TORMI-116745 format. One line per field, with one value per residue (C-alpha): residue number from 0; x, y, z. Coordinates in steps of 0.5 Angstrom, whole numbers, plus 2048, in hexadecimal, padded with zeros to 3 digits. Example, Ala and Ser with C-alpha at 12.3 -4.5 7.8 and 13.67 -1.06 7.14 Angstrom:
k <- (0	1);
xx <- (819	81B);
yy <- (7F7	7FE);
zz <- (810	80E);
***
This chain:
k <- (0	1	2	3	4	5	6	7	8	9	10	11	12	13	14	15	16	17	18	19	20	21	22	23	24	25	26	27	28	29	30	31	32	33	34	35	36	37	38	39	40	41	42	43	44	45	46	47	48	49	50	51	52	53	54	55	56	57	58	59	60	61	62	63	64	65	66	67	68	69	70	71	72	73	74	75	76	77	78	79	80	81	82	83	84	85	86	87	88	89	90	91	92	93	94	95	96	97	98	99	100	101	102	103	104	105	106	107	108	109	110	111	112	113	114	115	116	117	118	119	120	121	122	123	124	125	126	127	128	129	130	131	132	133	134	135	136	137	138	139	140	141	142	143	144	145	146	147	148	149	150	151	152	153	154	155	156	157	158	159	160	161	162	163	164	165	166	167	168	169	170	171	172	173	174	175	176	177	178	179	180	181	182	183	184	185	186	187	188	189	190	191	192	193	194	195	196	197	198	199	200	201	202	203	204	205	206	207	208	209	210	211	212	213	214	215	216	217	218	219	220	221	222	223	224	225	226	227	228	229	230	231	232	233	234	235	236	237	238	239	240	241	242	243	244	245	246	247	248	249	250	251	252	253	254	255	256	257	258	259	260	261	262	263	264	265	266	267	268	269	270	271	272	273	274	275	276	277	278	279	280	281	282	283	284	285	286	287	288	289	290	291	292	293	294	295	296	297	298	299	300	301	302	303	304	305	306	307	308	309	310	311	312	313	314	315	316	317	318	319	320	321	322	323	324	325	326	327	328	329	330	331	332	333	334	335	336	337	338	339	340	341	342	343	344	345	346	347	348	349	350	351	352	353	354	355	356	357	358	359	360	361	362	363	364	365	366	367	368	369	370	371	372	373	374	375	376	377	378	379	380	381	382	383	384	385	386	387	388	389	390	391	392	393	394	395	396	397	398	399	400	401	402	403	404	405	406	407	408	409	410	411	412	413	414	415	416	417	418	419	420	421	422	423	424	425	426	427	428	429	430	431	432	433	434	435	436	437	438	439	440	441	442	443	444	445	446	447	448	449	450	451	452	453	454	455	456	457	458	459	460	461	462	463	464	465	466	467	468	469	470	471	472	473	474	475	476	477	478	479	480	481	482	483	484	485	486	487	488	489	490	491	492	493	494	495	496	497	498	499	500	501	502	503	504	505	506	507	508	509	510	511	512	513	514	515	516	517	518	519	520	521	522	523	524	525	526	527	528	529	530	531	532	533	534	535	536	537	538	539	540	541	542	543	544	545	546	547	548	549	550	551	552	553	554	555	556	557	558	559	560	561	562	563	564	565	566	567	568	569	570	571	572	573	574	575	576	577	578	579	580	581	582	583	584	585	586	587	588	589	590	591	592	593	594	595	596	597	598	599	600	601	602	603	604	605	606	607	608	609	610	611	612	613	614	615	616	617	618	619	620	621	622	623	624	625	626	627	628	629	630	631	632	633	634	635	636	637	638	639	640	641	642	643	644	645	646	647	648	649	650	651	652	653	654	655	656	657	658	659	660	661	662	663	664	665	666	667	668	669	670	671	672	673	674	675	676	677	678	679	680	681	682	683	684	685	686	687	688	689	690	691	692	693	694	695	696	697	698	699	700	701	702	703	704	705	706	707	708	709	710	711	712	713	714	715	716	717	718	719	720	721	722	723	724	725	726	727	728	729	730	731	732	733	734	735	736	737	738	739	740	741	742	743	744	745	746	747	748	749	750	751	752	753	754	755	756	757	758	759	760	761	762	763	764	765	766	767	768	769	770	771	772	773	774	775);
xx <- (7A8	7AF	7B1	7B5	7BA	7BE	7C4	7C7	7CF	7D3	7D7	7DD	7DE	7DE	7E4	7E8	7ED	7ED	7F2	7F5	7F6	7FB	7FE	804	806	805	80C	80D	80A	80A	803	7FF	7F9	7F9	7F9	7F3	7EE	7F0	7EB	7EC	7EE	7F2	7F6	7F7	7FA	7FF	801	802	806	80A	80C	80F	813	816	818	81C	81F	821	824	828	825	822	824	81E	816	810	809	803	7FD	7F6	7F0	7EA	7E3	7DF	7D8	7D2	7D3	7DA	7DD	7E3	7E9	7ED	7F5	7FA	7FA	7FF	805	80A	812	817	81E	824	82A	82E	82A	825	81E	81D	815	812	80A	808	804	806	802	802	801	805	804	80A	808	80F	815	81B	818	81D	81B	81F	81E	81D	818	815	815	812	80C	80A	80A	806	801	800	7FE	7F8	7F5	7F1	7F5	7F1	7F4	7F8	7FC	7FE	800	805	807	808	80C	810	812	814	818	81D	81F	821	825	828	82F	82F	833	831	834	832	82F	835	833	837	837	835	835	831	832	82E	832	835	832	82C	82B	827	82C	828	82C	82B	82F	82C	82E	82D	82C	830	82D	832	82F	82F	82E	828	821	81F	818	816	812	810	814	813	816	81D	81C	81A	820	820	826	827	825	828	826	82B	829	82F	832	82C	82C	826	826	820	821	81F	81B	819	81E	81B	814	816	81A	813	80F	814	814	80D	80D	812	80E	808	80C	80F	807	805	80B	80A	803	805	801	802	802	801	802	803	804	805	809	80B	80B	80E	80B	80D	80A	80C	80A	80B	80A	808	80F	811	815	814	814	815	812	814	810	812	80F	811	817	815	819	817	81C	81D	81A	81E	81C	818	81D	822	81D	81C	823	825	820	821	829	827	823	827	82D	829	826	82D	830	82A	82C	833	832	82D	82E	827	823	824	81E	81A	814	813	81A	819	813	817	81C	818	814	81A	81D	816	817	81E	81B	815	81B	81F	818	817	81E	81B	815	818	817	81D	81D	821	826	828	822	825	827	820	81C	820	81F	817	817	81A	815	80F	80A	803	7FE	7FA	7F3	7ED	7E8	7EB	7EA	7E5	7DE	7DC	7D5	7D6	7D4	7D9	7D7	7DA	7DA	7DD	7E4	7E6	7E5	7EA	7E9	7EF	7EE	7F0	7F1	7F4	7F0	7F6	7FA	7F8	7FC	7FC	803	803	7FF	7FF	7FB	7FE	7FA	7FC	7F9	7FA	7FE	801	802	7FF	800	7FA	7FA	7F5	7F2	7F1	7F1	7F7	7FA	802	805	804	809	807	808	806	801	805	804	805	808	809	80F	813	817	812	80D	810	80D	80E	80C	80B	811	815	817	817	817	816	813	814	80E	810	810	80F	816	819	81E	821	81F	821	81F	81D	81A	813	80D	80A	807	807	803	807	807	80C	80D	810	815	815	817	81C	823	822	823	81D	81C	817	816	813	811	816	813	810	815	819	818	81D	81F	820	824	820	825	82B	827	829	827	829	828	824	822	81E	817	812	80B	805	803	7FD	7FD	801	801	804	801	803	808	806	80A	809	80F	810	816	81C	819	814	810	80E	809	808	802	807	807	80D	80D	814	817	81C	821	820	827	82A	825	827	821	821	81C	817	811	80F	807	802	7FE	800	801	7FC	7FD	800	7FF	804	801	805	80B	806	805	7FF	800	7FA	7FA	7F6	7F6	7F4	7F6	7F1	7EB	7E7	7EA	7ED	7F1	7F6	7F8	7FF	802	809	80F	811	818	819	814	812	80A	807	800	7FD	7F5	7F1	7EB	7E4	7E2	7E5	7E6	7E8	7EB	7EA	7F0	7F6	7F4	7F2	7F4	7F0	7F2	7F0	7EE	7F0	7EB	7EB	7E6	7E3	7DF	7D9	7D5	7CE	7C9	7C6	7CC	7D3	7D3	7D9	7DA	7E0	7E3	7E6	7EC	7EF	7F5	7F9	7F7	7F4	7ED	7E7	7E3	7DD	7DC	7D7	7D6	7D3	7D1	7D5	7D2	7CE	7D3	7DB	7DD	7E3	7E5	7E9	7EB	7EA	7EB	7E8	7E2	7E2	7DF	7DD	7DA	7D6	7D5	7CE	7CD	7CE	7D3	7D3	7D8	7DA	7DC	7E3	7E3	7DC	7DA	7D3	7D1	7D2	7CE	7CC	7CA	7C7	7C9	7C7	7C5	7C0	7C3	7CA	7C7	7C3	7C8	7CF	7D1	7D0	7D4	7DB	7E1	7E4	7E0	7E6	7E5	7EA	7EC	7EE	7EE	7EA	7E4	7E2	7E1	7DD	7DC	7D5	7D1	7D3	7D9	7D6	7DA	7D8	7DC	7DF	7DD	7D5	7D4	7D2	7D1	7D5	7D4	7D3	7D7	7D2	7D4	7D2	7D8	7D9	7DE	7E2	7E9	7E9	7EE	7EE	7F3	7F5	7EF	7EA	7EA	7E7	7E9	7E5	7E7	7E2	7E4	7E1	7E8	7E5	7E8	7E5	7E7	7E3	7E5	7E2	7DE	7DF	7DB	7D8	7D9	7D5	7DB	7D9	7DC	7DF);
yy <- (870	86E	868	862	85F	859	858	852	852	84C	84A	848	850	852	84D	84C	852	855	854	85B	859	854	855	858	852	84C	84C	84A	844	83E	83C	842	83D	83D	844	845	844	84B	850	857	858	852	855	85B	858	854	85A	85E	858	857	85F	85F	858	85A	861	85D	858	85E	862	85B	85B	854	84E	84A	84C	849	84C	848	84A	84A	845	848	849	843	843	840	83C	83A	836	839	835	832	832	837	83D	83E	842	845	845	84A	849	84E	84C	852	856	850	84E	847	845	83F	83E	839	836	834	82F	828	827	82C	82E	831	835	837	839	83E	841	846	84E	854	858	85E	85B	858	85F	862	85D	85E	865	864	860	864	86A	866	867	86D	872	873	86C	86F	868	868	86F	86E	868	86C	871	86D	869	86F	872	86C	86F	86B	864	863	867	863	85E	858	852	84B	846	841	83A	834	82D	828	820	81C	815	810	80B	805	800	7FF	7FC	802	808	80F	815	81C	821	828	830	833	83A	83E	844	84A	84B	844	846	842	846	847	845	83E	83E	839	83B	836	83B	839	832	832	830	82B	825	81F	819	812	80B	805	7FE	7F9	7FB	7FF	806	80B	812	817	81E	825	823	827	823	825	824	81D	81C	81E	819	813	814	814	80E	80A	80B	808	803	801	801	7FC	7F8	7F7	7F5	7F0	7F3	7F6	7FD	801	808	80E	815	81B	822	827	823	81D	816	811	80A	805	7FD	7F9	7F2	7EC	7EA	7F1	7F4	7FB	7FD	805	809	810	813	81A	81C	817	814	80E	80A	803	801	7F9	7F7	7F7	7F5	7FB	7FC	7FE	802	806	806	809	80E	810	811	815	81A	81B	81D	822	825	826	829	82E	830	831	835	83A	83A	83E	838	835	83A	837	833	82F	82C	82C	827	823	822	820	81B	818	817	813	80F	80D	80B	807	804	802	7FE	7FB	7F7	7F4	7F1	7EB	7E5	7E3	7DD	7DC	7D7	7D7	7D7	7D2	7D8	7DB	7D5	7D3	7DA	7D9	7D3	7D5	7DB	7D7	7D9	7D7	7DB	7D7	7D4	7D7	7D1	7CC	7D1	7D0	7D4	7D9	7D9	7E0	7E6	7EC	7F3	7F9	800	806	808	80F	813	819	81E	81E	823	821	81A	815	80F	80B	80E	80A	805	800	7FF	7FC	800	806	809	80D	812	816	81C	822	826	822	81B	818	812	810	80B	806	804	80B	810	814	818	816	81A	81E	821	826	823	825	821	81A	813	80F	808	804	800	7FC	801	807	80B	80D	814	815	81C	81E	821	81B	81C	815	816	810	812	80E	80C	80D	814	816	819	818	812	814	818	816	81A	816	818	81C	819	81E	81A	813	810	80E	806	802	7FC	7FA	7F5	7F1	7EA	7E6	7E6	7ED	7F4	7F8	7FC	801	800	806	809	80F	814	811	80B	809	804	806	801	805	801	803	800	804	80A	80A	809	801	801	805	802	804	801	803	804	805	80D	810	817	81B	815	80F	808	806	801	7FA	7F6	7EF	7EC	7E5	7E2	7E6	7E9	7EF	7EE	7F5	7F7	7FE	7FD	7FB	7F4	7F1	7EE	7EF	7EC	7F0	7ED	7F1	7F2	7F4	7F7	7F2	7EF	7E8	7E6	7E9	7E7	7EB	7E9	7EC	7F0	7F5	7F2	7F5	7F1	7EB	7E7	7E2	7DB	7D5	7D6	7D8	7DF	7E0	7E6	7EA	7ED	7F1	7F5	7FB	7FD	7FE	7FE	7F8	7F4	7ED	7EB	7E5	7E1	7DE	7D9	7DA	7D7	7DD	7DB	7D9	7DD	7D7	7D7	7D1	7D3	7D9	7D9	7DE	7E1	7DF	7E6	7EE	7F0	7F6	7F2	7F5	7F3	7EE	7E6	7E3	7DC	7D6	7CF	7CD	7D3	7D9	7DF	7E5	7EA	7EF	7F5	7F4	7FA	7FA	7FF	7FD	800	7FD	7F5	7F1	7EA	7E4	7DF	7D9	7D5	7CF	7D0	7CA	7CA	7D2	7CF	7D3	7D0	7D5	7DC	7E0	7E7	7EC	7E6	7E7	7ED	7F4	7FA	7F9	7F5	7F4	7ED	7E8	7E0	7DC	7D5	7D4	7D9	7DF	7E4	7EB	7F1	7F5	7FD	7FB	7F8	7F1	7EB	7E5	7DF	7DB	7D4	7D5	7CE	7CE	7D5	7D3	7D8	7D6	7DC	7E3	7E8	7EF	7F4	7FB	7FA	800	805	805	804	80A	80E	80E	813	80D	808	807	809	802	7FC	7F7	7F2	7F1	7EA	7EA	7E5	7E0	7E5	7EA	7F1	7F4	7FC	7FD	803	800	7FB	7F3	7EE	7E7	7E0	7DE	7D7	7D7	7DF	7DF	7E6	7E7	7EE	7F5	7FB	801	808	80E	80F	80C	807	809	806	801	7FE	7F8	7F6	7EF	7EF	7F1	7F8	7FC	803	807	80D	812	816	81C	81C	818	811	80D	807	801	7FB	7F5	7F3	7ED	7E7	7E1	7DA	7D4	7CE	7C7	7C2	7BC);
zz <- (7BB	7BA	7B6	7B9	7B4	7B4	7B1	7B0	7AF	7AD	7B3	7AF	7AC	7B4	7B5	7AF	7AE	7A7	7A2	7A4	7AB	7AA	7A3	7A5	7A9	7A4	7A3	7AA	7AA	7A5	7A7	7AA	7AB	7B3	7B3	7AF	7B5	7B8	7B9	7B8	7BF	7BF	7B9	7BC	7C3	7BE	7BB	7C1	7C4	7BE	7BE	7C5	7C4	7BE	7C1	7C7	7C2	7BD	7C4	7C5	7CC	7CB	7C6	7C6	7C7	7C7	7C5	7C7	7C2	7C5	7C4	7C0	7C4	7C4	7C0	7C1	7BA	7BC	7C1	7C5	7C3	7C9	7C9	7CA	7C6	7C0	7C2	7BE	7BF	7BD	7BD	7BB	7B7	7B5	7B0	7AF	7B3	7B4	7B4	7B7	7B8	7BE	7C3	7CA	7CE	7CF	7C8	7C5	7BD	7B9	7B2	7B1	7B4	7B3	7AC	7AB	7A9	7A9	7AF	7AC	7A7	7AD	7B1	7AA	7AA	7B1	7B0	7A9	7AD	7B2	7AD	7AB	7B1	7B4	7B7	7BD	7C0	7C5	7C6	7BF	7BF	7C5	7C2	7BB	7BF	7C2	7BC	7B8	7BE	7BD	7B6	7B0	7B2	7AB	7AD	7B4	7B5	7BA	7BC	7B9	7BD	7BF	7BE	7C0	7BC	7C1	7C0	7C5	7C6	7CB	7CF	7CB	7D0	7CD	7C6	7C3	7C3	7C2	7BF	7BD	7B9	7BB	7BB	7C2	7C3	7C8	7CA	7CB	7D2	7D5	7DD	7E0	7E1	7E7	7E5	7E2	7DC	7D7	7D1	7CB	7C6	7C8	7C7	7C0	7BD	7B7	7B6	7B3	7B7	7B6	7B8	7B9	7BA	7B9	7B3	7B0	7B0	7AE	7AE	7AE	7AC	7AE	7B4	7BB	7BF	7C6	7C4	7C1	7C8	7CC	7C8	7C9	7D0	7D0	7CC	7D0	7D6	7D3	7D1	7D8	7DB	7D5	7D6	7DD	7DC	7D7	7D2	7CB	7C8	7C2	7C2	7BD	7BF	7BB	7BC	7B8	7B2	7B5	7B6	7BB	7BC	7C1	7C0	7C6	7C5	7C9	7CA	7CD	7C7	7C5	7BD	7BC	7B6	7B4	7AF	7AC	7A6	7A1	7A5	7A9	7AE	7B0	7B6	7B7	7BE	7C4	7CB	7CF	7D4	7CF	7CB	7D2	7D4	7CD	7CD	7D5	7D3	7CD	7D0	7D6	7D2	7CD	7D4	7D6	7CF	7CF	7D6	7D4	7CE	7D1	7D9	7D9	7D7	7DE	7E0	7DA	7DD	7D7	7D7	7DF	7DD	7D8	7DD	7E3	7DE	7DC	7E3	7E5	7DF	7E1	7E8	7E4	7E0	7E6	7E8	7E2	7E2	7E8	7E5	7E5	7EA	7EF	7F3	7F9	7F9	800	804	80A	80E	80E	80F	815	818	817	81A	820	820	81F	824	823	827	82B	829	82C	82B	830	836	83B	839	83E	840	844	841	841	844	843	846	845	848	845	840	83D	837	832	82D	826	827	822	823	820	825	82B	82E	834	837	83E	843	83F	839	834	830	82B	828	823	828	82E	830	837	83B	840	845	843	849	84D	847	84A	845	845	840	83A	835	82F	828	821	81D	81C	81B	821	821	827	828	82D	82F	82F	82B	824	821	819	817	810	80F	810	818	81C	823	828	82F	836	838	83F	83F	838	837	830	830	829	822	81B	815	80F	809	809	807	802	7FD	800	805	80B	80C	811	815	81C	81D	823	823	827	823	820	822	823	81D	81A	812	80F	808	807	802	7FC	7FA	800	805	80C	812	818	81D	824	828	825	823	81C	815	814	80C	807	800	7FA	7F9	7F4	7F5	7F1	7F0	7EF	7ED	7F2	7F7	7F8	7FB	801	802	805	80A	80D	811	80F	814	812	80C	80B	805	801	7FC	7FA	7F4	7EF	7EB	7F0	7F7	7FB	801	804	809	810	812	80B	807	801	7FD	7FE	7F8	7F4	7F1	7EB	7E9	7E4	7E8	7EE	7F4	7FA	800	803	809	80D	810	812	80E	808	804	801	7FC	7F9	7F2	7EE	7E7	7EA	7F1	7F6	7F1	7EF	7EA	7E8	7ED	7EF	7F5	7F6	7FB	7FB	800	804	804	7FD	7F9	7F5	7F3	7F6	7F2	7EF	7EF	7EB	7EF	7EB	7EB	7EB	7F2	7F7	7FD	804	807	806	805	80B	80D	810	812	80B	807	804	805	801	804	7FE	7FE	7FA	7F9	7F5	7F4	7FB	7FE	801	802	804	801	801	7FD	800	7FD	7FE	802	7FF	7F7	7F7	7F4	7F6	7FB	7FB	7F9	7FD	7F9	7FE	802	808	80B	80A	80A	80B	810	814	814	819	818	81F	81F	818	818	814	819	815	819	814	815	813	81B	81A	81C	816	818	812	812	80E	80B	807	808	80C	811	819	81B	81B	81F	81E	823	820	819	818	81D	819	812	812	817	814	81A	81F	81B	81E	81A	81A	81B	81B	821	827	829	830	836	832	831	82B	82C	826	825	823	826	82D	82E	82E	831	82E	82E	827	827	827	828	82F	832	837	839	836	838	839	838	834	830	829	829	823	826	82B	82F	834	839	83C	841	83C	83E	838	836	831	82D	829	823	827	82C	832	835	83A	83E	840	845	845	84C	84F	84D	850	84D	84F	850	850	855	852);
***
């Protein structure tokens, strides 16, 4: 009977390389510990690659080479170490070989740089190390033959690596000055490579770094200048974020034996500390913008000198990323200098324009209540494949509908197709001059609503990486303009009458990963209020594009509203999420703050603040374990004091809200209508239309439940469209139909136009009603 024998072997014995494997290469490294984890296959691969790299260096075909090592296979008792692999950098300098050992990645490590060896001695070392392996390894045998074919290099005369002594100094416009004296290598073949690759080996140069503040000058010797510059750029970016958030910061980061520390105090001053071995530099505190300005200037000039010395570094991905980060830091620095409030000292012209443009909407309550019921019948139905629900507009007697491949115009009474125009997927904006279509590549086309022909075309910046946003200006005394967020950081005003760009200005918006927050625009007379998720609110002149006043706050401004010559701005610590928030009331012409109030709890807002007669309302999303809920916070309009706080007490689910004559009306996606008195938060009335159906069948819910107020009646999209009277909630009618009202439009004769996401559009007109008229 055969016997089964179990033999336990040490995992370390399998993974560790015997002393005979790398003993010949110990003269190459100051500390061979990083290579101690190589197993037998990894050591063989390292020797093979070193042999072929040395052959190219000895032949003079290359001046530098990088040989990566291989990680050992993980065992059951050892955890695989995360991070980049160690790499061996080789550079020929005449008859010498300069050896470096480093790791790339976001947290680079440098074990040694430019350890000098004899090139012939290095060749013999590799041949000797290969001889310690079995001869049946075909890869090592080929590497040995290739290295032997080169012959002795003791008699070969190679060129010395040309080095240039460079002095780099930051701008003198800052209180802090950064200086560095480095020797940059210039290769014999300086042509740019056709392949872009990350090459940290070419950036591992040492130098002396000096800090000067006033009359104090301190120097730290022999540091990796480029790696320290990367750390300084990272710390400058974090310091700017902390400075913008009005908070302190203490941060220490190390790389290649050098530690950088930054202390940001409550006054906004930054103290920098550099430690390299026994050397320690402590810089006197300077304002945060001065610190960032010095770092930006130093990094830009360092990158420029590196590319001047070696043109091939233009294709170095690590240097490219470094330059891109510095450019982003320049943009953030430009925005940080705007984090100071600025008031308008001459508001008379803007106030006078607003007085001439003040047109209050008529009240709904004083109208005579109708006792007749509205009845609807379907007029026509159309099929629009790929319909864009946000691109349906009523223009006179026409209904314009845009889809992914075309734009169609339908006669709203009969349903006849008037014209169609082919188009690409774009955003549609209805303007007083025509229909504007903005494509993703930045092409803006204005179409005539009469025949669909293009009136003009303007090329703007592409919308890649940013959400499109804009506003239409149509007011007496102002030209017809379209304000559009261009690209990722610009706001452009297009004159619709002259078909040209009137002005363009840079506006900062908050970035979230690869995307940026859209700009929020709100017109106040001759001013446009602009927010982009940053801690500043801008008032821009519509005619010139200049900033009239600026409000810099502690939190990030998310939304604004304008009512009766007052601006209400909502700001929160975290944009778009539940966090601590504030409401501010500002003068729209000067930017002066009338009052500022902190909300009683962390909130996530649903839309901008809504102003009623004596109350300012903040609609909140108050989700809990039972599902989505909507709440409301009411503040006094004159003082900012909290009158009531209904956390999740407005309605179940998310609701579309509108304020009508002192009543807050919320049309919930759960199928109910809630009317709230804005003065004290009491409930006026509540209707339940289709709660159970829409709650347990989400497919029956419309995409938007925003109510539409038209001719004194409120049209509510639910599973059907219901019509109620806002004052008392009396049911005025119902629009029967098979379509889910994902989008509705209502004309002046109470005709209802319903669009479903499946691509169907239907029109319903109101039938004549009989009303009893009492004789006087």
